[in-house]
C-alpha positions in Angstrom: 10.9 -39.5 -33.1 14.0 -37.5 -32.8 13.1 -36.6 -29.2 12.3 -40.2 -28.4 15.5 -41.5 -29.7 17.4 -38.9 -27.7 15.8 -40.0 -24.5 16.4 -43.7 -25.2 20.0 -42.8 -25.9 20.1 -41.0 -22.6 18.8 -44.0 -20.8 21.5 -46.3 -22.4 24.2 -43.8 -21.3 22.9 -42.9 -17.8 26.5 -42.9 -16.3 27.4 -40.1 -18.7 24.2 -38.3 -17.8 25.2 -38.5 -14.1 28.7 -37.2 -14.7 27.3 -34.3 -16.8 24.7 -33.5 -14.1 27.4 -33.3 -11.5 29.4 -30.8 -13.5 26.2 -28.8 -14.2 25.3 -28.9 -10.5 28.7 -27.3 -9.7 28.0 -24.5 -12.3 24.6 -23.9 -10.7 26.2 -23.9 -7.2 28.7 -21.2 -8.4 25.9 -18.9 -9.7 23.7 -19.3 -6.7 26.6 -18.8 -4.3 27.3 -15.4 -5.8 23.7 -14.4 -5.9 22.9 -15.5 -2.3 26.1 -13.8 -1.0 24.9 -10.6 -2.6 21.4 -10.9 -1.3 22.5 -11.7 2.2 24.9 -8.8 2.3 22.3 -6.3 1.1 19.7 -7.6 3.6 22.1 -7.6 6.5 23.0 -3.9 5.8 19.4 -2.9 5.3 18.5 -4.6 8.5 21.1 -2.6 10.4 20.1 0.7 8.8 16.4 0.0 9.5 17.1 -0.3 13.3 19.1 3.0 13.2 16.2 4.6 11.3 13.6 3.7 13.9 15.9 5.0 16.7 16.1 8.3 14.8 12.3 8.3 14.3 11.7 7.9 18.0 13.5 11.2 18.7 12.5 13.0 15.5 8.9 11.9 15.0 8.4 14.7 12.4 10.3 12.6 9.9 7.7 9.8 10.1 5.6 11.1 7.2 8.6 10.8 4.9 9.2 7.2 5.9 5.5 6.4 5.4 5.6 8.0 2.0 8.6 5.9 1.1 6.9 2.7 2.3 3.9 3.6 0.1 6.1 4.0 -2.9 7.7 0.6 -2.1 4.2 -1.0 -1.8 3.1 0.5 -5.2 6.3 -0.8 -6.9 6.0 -4.2 -5.3 2.4 -4.4 -6.5 3.6 -3.6 -10.0 6.2 -6.4 -10.1 3.7 -8.8 -8.6 1.4 -8.0 -11.5 4.2 -8.6 -13.9 4.9 -12.0 -12.4 2.4 -13.4 -9.8 4.6 -16.5 -9.2 7.1 -14.4 -7.2 4.6 -14.1 -4.3 5.3 -15.8 -1.0 8.3 -17.9 -0.3 8.6 -19.5 -3.8 9.0 -23.0 -2.4 5.5 -24.1 -3.4 6.1 -22.8 -6.9 9.4 -24.7 -7.1 7.6 -27.9 -6.0 4.9 -27.4 -8.6 7.5 -26.8 -11.3 9.3 -30.1 -10.4 6.0 -32.0 -10.4 5.0 -30.5 -13.7 2.2 -28.1 -12.9 3.9 -24.9 -13.9 5.9 -23.6 -16.8 7.8 -20.6 -15.5 9.9 -17.8 -17.0 13.1 -18.3 -15.1 14.8 -15.0 -15.9 11.8 -12.9 -15.1 11.2 -14.7 -11.8 14.8 -14.5 -10.9 15.1 -10.7 -11.4 11.7 -9.8 -9.9 12.1 -12.2 -6.9 15.5 -10.8 -6.1 14.2 -7.2 -6.1 10.9 -8.0 -4.3 12.7 -9.8 -1.5 15.0 -7.0 -0.8 12.2 -4.5 -0.8 9.9 -6.4 1.6 12.5 -7.8 4.0 14.4 -4.5 3.9 11.2 -2.7 4.8 11.1 -4.7 8.0 8.3 -7.3 7.3 8.5 -10.5 9.3 9.7 -12.6 6.3 12.8 -14.8 5.6 15.3 -14.8 2.8 15.5 -18.6 2.7 12.4 -19.4 0.6 13.3 -16.7 -1.9 16.8 -18.2 -2.1 15.3 -21.6 -2.9 13.3 -20.1 -5.7 16.3 -18.0 -7.0 18.4 -21.2 -7.0 15.7 -23.1 -8.8 15.4 -20.4 -11.4 19.2 -20.4 -12.0 19.1 -24.2 -12.3 16.4 -23.8 -15.0 18.4 -21.1 -16.6 21.5 -23.2 -16.9 19.5 -26.1 -18.3 17.9 -23.8 -21.0 21.3 -22.2 -21.8 22.8 -25.7 -22.4 19.7 -26.8 -24.3 19.1 -29.8 -22.1 15.9 -31.8 -22.3 13.1 -31.1 -19.9 13.6 -34.2 -17.8 17.2 -33.1 -17.1 15.9 -29.6 -16.3 14.0 -31.0 -13.3 17.2 -32.3 -11.8 19.0 -29.0 -12.2 16.0 -27.1 -10.7 16.2 -29.4 -7.7 20.0 -28.8 -7.5 19.6 -25.1 -7.6 16.8 -25.1 -5.0 18.9 -27.2 -2.5 21.9 -25.0 -3.2 19.8 -21.9 -2.5 18.8 -23.2 0.9 22.3 -24.3 1.7 23.8 -20.9 0.9 21.1 -19.0 2.7 21.7 -20.9 6.0 25.3 -22.0 5.6 23.9 -25.5 5.8 25.0 -27.8 2.9 23.7 -31.0 4.4 20.3 -29.5 5.1 20.3 -28.3 1.5 20.8 -31.8 0.2 18.2 -33.4 2.5 15.8 -30.7 1.7 16.1 -31.6 -2.0 15.3 -35.2 -1.2 12.8 -34.9 1.6 10.8 -31.8 0.6 11.3 -31.3 -3.2 12.0 -34.7 -4.7 9.9 -36.6 -2.1 12.1 -39.8 -2.4 15.7 -40.9 -2.2 17.4 -40.7 -5.6 21.1 -41.3 -5.9 21.2 -38.8 -8.9 19.6 -36.1 -6.9 21.7 -36.9 -3.8 25.1 -36.5 -5.6 24.2 -33.6 -7.8 22.5 -31.6 -5.0 25.5 -32.3 -2.7 28.1 -30.9 -5.1 25.8 -27.9 -5.9 25.1 -27.2 -2.2 28.7 -27.5 -1.2 29.8 -25.2 -4.0 27.3 -22.6 -3.1 28.1 -22.7 0.6 31.8 -22.5 -0.1 31.3 -19.3 -2.1 29.0 -17.7 0.5 31.5 -18.6 3.2 34.3 -17.1 1.2 32.5 -13.7 0.9 30.6 -13.5 4.1 32.9 -15.5 6.4 33.0 -19.0 7.8 30.4 -18.7 10.5 27.1 -20.1 11.6 23.8 -18.2 11.2 23.2 -18.2 15.0 25.8 -17.2 17.5 24.8 -19.6 20.2 27.8 -21.0 22.2 28.4 -23.0 25.3 25.3 -25.2 25.0 25.4 -28.0 27.5 24.2 -31.5 26.6 20.8 -32.4 28.0 21.2 -35.5 30.2 18.9 -38.5 29.5 17.3 -38.0 32.9 15.8 -34.7 31.5 14.5 -36.2 28.2 11.0 -36.3 29.6 10.9 -32.5 29.4 12.0 -32.8 25.7 9.1 -35.1 25.0 6.7 -32.6 26.6 8.3 -29.8 24.6 7.8 -31.8 21.4 4.1 -32.2 22.1 3.7 -28.5 22.8 5.6 -27.6 19.6 3.5 -30.1 17.6 0.3 -28.3 18.6 2.1 -25.0 18.0 2.8 -26.1 14.4 -0.8 -26.9 13.8 -1.8 -23.4 15.1 0.8 -21.8 12.8 -0.3 -23.6 9.7 -4.0 -23.0 10.3 -3.4 -19.3 11.1 -1.2 -18.8 8.0 -3.8 -20.3 5.7 -6.7 -18.5 7.4 -4.9 -15.2 7.0 -5.0 -15.6 3.3 -8.7 -16.3 3.5 -9.3 -13.2 5.6 -7.3 -11.0 3.2 -9.3 -12.3 0.2 -12.6 -11.8 2.1 -12.1 -8.4 3.6 -9.6 -6.6 1.3 -11.7 -6.2 -1.9 -8.9 -4.4 -3.7 -6.0 -6.9 -3.9 -3.4 -4.1 -4.4 -4.2 -2.8 -0.9 -3.1 -6.0 0.9 0.6 -5.1 0.8 0.0 -1.8 2.7 -1.4 -3.6 5.8 1.9 -5.3 6.9 4.0 -2.3 5.6 2.2 0.2 7.8 2.0 -2.3 10.7 5.8 -2.5 10.5 6.0 1.1 11.5 4.1 0.6 14.7 6.2 -2.4 15.5 9.4 -0.6 14.6 8.6 2.2 17.0 7.5 -0.1 19.8 9.2 -3.6 19.5 11.9 -3.3 16.8 13.3 -6.8 17.8 10.3 -8.3 15.9 11.2 -6.7 12.6 12.8 -8.8 9.8 13.4 -12.5 9.7 14.5 -13.1 13.3 18.2 -14.0 13.4 19.2 -11.3 15.8 16.1 -12.1 17.9 17.2 -15.7 18.3 20.7 -14.7 19.3 19.3 -12.2 21.8 17.0 -14.6 23.7 19.6 -17.3 23.8 22.2 -15.0 25.4 20.2 -12.7 27.7 17.4 -13.5 30.2 14.6 -11.2 29.0 12.0 -12.3 31.5 8.8 -14.3 30.9 6.4 -11.4 30.3 8.6 -9.7 27.6 9.4 -13.0 25.9 5.6 -13.7 25.8 5.1 -10.3 24.2 7.8 -11.0 21.6 6.2 -14.3 20.8 2.7 -12.9 20.3 4.0 -10.0 18.3 6.3 -12.1 16.1 3.6 -14.7 15.5 0.9 -12.3 14.4 3.3 -10.1 12.4 4.5 -13.1 10.5 1.0 -14.2 9.7 0.0 -10.7 8.6 3.2 -10.3 6.5 3.0 -13.6 4.7 -0.7 -13.6 4.3 -0.5 -10.5 2.2 1.2 -12.4 -0.6 4.3 -10.3 -0.9 7.7 -11.9 -1.8 9.4 -13.4 1.2 9.6 -16.7 3.1 8.7 -18.2 6.5 11.7 -20.3 7.3 13.5 -17.8 9.5 10.4 -16.4 11.1 9.1 -19.8 12.1 12.4 -20.7 13.6 12.3 -17.5 15.6 8.8 -18.2 16.8 9.9 -21.8 17.7 12.8 -20.3 19.7 10.5 -18.0 21.6 8.2 -21.0 22.5 11.3 -22.9 23.7 12.4 -19.9 25.8 8.9 -19.6 27.4 8.8 -23.4 28.1 12.3 -23.3 29.6 11.5 -20.4 31.9 8.3 -22.2 33.1 9.9 -25.6 33.9 12.9 -24.0 35.5 10.7 -22.1 37.9 8.5 -25.1 38.6 10.9 -28.0 38.6 14.1 -26.2 39.5 15.9 -27.2 36.2 19.3 -25.7 35.9 19.1 -22.4 33.9 22.1 -23.4 31.8 19.7 -25.6 29.7 17.6 -22.6 28.6 19.7 -22.4 25.4 19.0 -26.0 24.7 15.2 -25.5 24.8 15.5 -22.5 22.5 17.5 -24.5 19.9 15.5 -27.7 20.2 12.2 -25.9 19.9 13.3 -24.4 16.6 13.9 -27.9 15.1 10.7 -29.2 16.4 8.7 -26.3 15.2 10.1 -26.7 11.7 9.3 -30.4 11.7 5.7 -29.7 12.8 5.1 -27.0 10.2 7.0 -28.2 7.2 6.6 -31.9 8.1 10.3 -32.6 7.3 11.9 -33.7 10.5 15.2 -34.8 9.1 15.7 -31.5 7.3 14.7 -29.6 10.4 17.2 -31.4 12.6 20.1 -31.0 10.3 19.3 -27.5 9.5 19.3 -26.3 13.1 22.3 -28.4 13.8 24.3 -26.7 11.0 22.9 -23.2 11.9 24.2 -23.6 15.5 27.3 -25.5 14.7 26.7 -28.1 17.4 26.4 -31.8 16.3 26.5 -33.1 19.8 22.8 -32.2 20.3 21.6 -34.2 17.3 19.9 -36.9 19.5 18.0 -34.3 21.5 17.1 -32.4 18.3 15.8 -35.6 16.7 13.7 -36.4 19.8 11.9 -33.1 19.9 11.5 -33.1 16.1 10.1 -36.5 15.8 7.7 -36.0 18.7 6.5 -32.7 17.2 6.2 -34.4 13.8 4.1 -37.3 15.1 1.8 -35.0 17.2 1.3 -32.6 14.2 0.6 -35.5 11.8 -1.8 -37.3 14.3 -4.1 -34.3 14.2 -4.1 -34.1 10.4 -1.7 -31.2 10.0 -0.8 -31.0 6.3 2.7 -29.8 5.3 2.5 -26.1 4.9 4.1 -25.9 1.5 1.9 -28.6 0.0 -1.2 -26.7 1.4 0.1 -23.5 -0.2 0.8 -25.3 -3.5 -2.7 -26.6 -3.6 -4.0 -23.1 -3.2 -1.9 -21.8 -6.1 -3.1 -24.7 -8.3 -6.7 -23.9 -7.3 -6.2 -20.2 -8.2 -5.0 -21.1 -11.6 -8.3 -22.9 -12.3 -6.4 -25.8 -13.8 -4.9 -29.1 -12.5 -2.1 -28.9 -15.0 -0.6 -25.6 -16.2 2.5 -27.1 -17.9 0.7 -27.6 -21.2 3.2 -26.3 -23.8 4.0 -26.6 -27.4 7.6 -27.8 -26.9 6.5 -30.7 -24.8 7.8 -34.1 -25.8 8.7 -37.3 -24.1 10.0 -37.2 -20.5 12.0 -39.8 -18.6 11.4 -40.1 -14.8 11.9 -42.6 -11.9 9.5 -43.8 -9.3 10.7 -45.7 -6.2 9.0 -48.9 -5.0 8.1 -49.0 -1.3 8.0 -52.1 0.8 4.4 -53.6 0.8 3.2 -51.4 -2.1 0.8 -52.7 -4.7 3.6 -53.5 -7.3 6.0 -55.0 -4.8 6.7 -58.6 -5.8 4.5 -58.5 -8.9 5.6 -59.2 -12.5 5.5 -56.4 -15.0 3.0 -58.2 -17.2 0.6 -58.6 -14.3 0.4 -54.8 -13.6 -2.0 -52.5 -15.5 0.1 -49.5 -16.2 -1.3 -46.1 -17.3 -1.9 -46.2 -21.1 0.3 -43.1 -21.8 3.6 -44.4 -20.4 6.1 -47.2 -20.9 8.4 -48.9 -18.5 11.9 -48.7 -20.1 14.1 -49.8 -17.2 14.5 -50.9 -13.6 17.3 -49.8 -11.4 18.2 -52.3 -8.7 21.2 -51.4 -6.6 23.9 -50.4 -9.0 22.5 -52.4 -11.9 20.3 -51.4 -14.8 17.8 -54.1 -15.7 16.1 -54.2 -19.1 12.5 -55.0 -18.3 10.6 -57.9 -19.7 7.1 -59.2 -19.0 8.3 -61.8 -16.5 10.6 -59.3 -14.7 9.5 -59.1 -11.0 9.5 -55.8 -9.3 11.1 -55.7 -5.8 10.9 -53.1 -3.0 13.8 -50.7 -3.3 13.7 -50.8 -7.1 13.5 -47.6 -9.1 11.1 -48.0 -12.1 12.3 -45.9 -15.0 9.4 -44.7 -17.2 8.9 -42.7 -20.3 5.7 -40.7 -21.1 4.3 -37.6 -22.7 5.4 -34.5 -20.8 1.9 -33.1 -21.0 0.6 -36.1 -19.1 3.5 -36.5 -16.6 1.6 -35.1 -13.6 -1.3 -37.6 -14.1 1.1 -40.5 -14.8 3.1 -39.8 -11.6 -0.1 -39.5 -9.5 -1.4 -42.9 -10.9 1.9 -44.7 -10.5 2.5 -43.2 -7.0 -0.6 -44.9 -5.8 0.8 -48.3 -7.0 4.4 -47.8 -5.7 3.7 -46.2 -2.3 1.8 -47.4 0.8 
């Protein structure tokens, strides 16, 4: 009863809860800002040294066995930490989504330390992986850590996890707006004023700290981009269609790679050595493909490399990313998929410029627009993709063109049934746990949560007493605009309302799934 009374007290004083959440969001932002600044600094330095190393190996090939031995040791150690904590594998974003939904109960400190180390080892070794997914998981872990340190209740913890995840993305990309929208569009799955405000202060704080240490600069150094005239938008629509199909291919290839690893690599510990030793071949032949791809994007947007070489880069980057991520090592796909999208845009630009005599000055535009579209097609989050690329390039004058390509790619990808990559990966993780709900724990109590009501949904326009609610939950409030309504049997639910419910934490996943069917269309 003590836990129940605490939650009811929290509901009555939600304004205090919001104010406290904002302050806690700032604290989370400070922590993740320092952590991501450190991670980015280390990865930038290791990336530079890695290129120097491969230049040395080209002329002094007798040193190659030493490097191979070092990679073998790195692989053995990474296998060890993956055994200690399997949840640090991959980007970490599916794990964060599963935690917010209620599927996983994770050890935040263990994940934080091992994910940080594993990300440095794998990206530092040259695998085609990004830092952004790990930064999201690191931020989510810090958010959970702050919540546990302050002894907050579990329903508050989910908000701080979301704050930390959004701040992690914002700090990784110098993109605070994208971090906020990512929290709403990809993690929370709906617009919540509480998430909006708390994520905004957390993302801004984290970005401010990273900019202070690493400099106030955009991730991509792409300048002098002309604005695409409306007369050329037909080419953008075609680009969106191509990118949409490209997103389908990427998602299917990524998931298939995991199946192939499971089928043909009978000893799981050997998976990691495939991309590690492949990186040596790539490092000696096409070093531009190593790592996440920031320098690759800058290169193709500033120098005309020729169609054949760009095509080689595209095929190599695509396959190396699939092989790297499919092995299950710590590392994300954000930056690699953006780099692959940029290469597709470059190839497309070269083709139409040769066929239709389009001015070559628009080549940069196709590179940037394709990145946003590819993100939208793969992650299925077009708003986040458009804002992300906008902030990464520092040009807001291309937002209309970005949105055009992103929405087109999003529609094409969805029309052919392409599922969001992170949801597909989350489903696989849940399936591998042999349980539909992992977050069964002894300290579980009552949890308070909100569900938005969509226009035309089953509950839209109905009275509370006429709705058959799940037996293990109770409607305790309705938020309408800026007002809190105490629910009664005759209270009518309207579209745009937020239904506030209380239920057993052990059943929250099932409750949300049942109510989502009634509140969404």
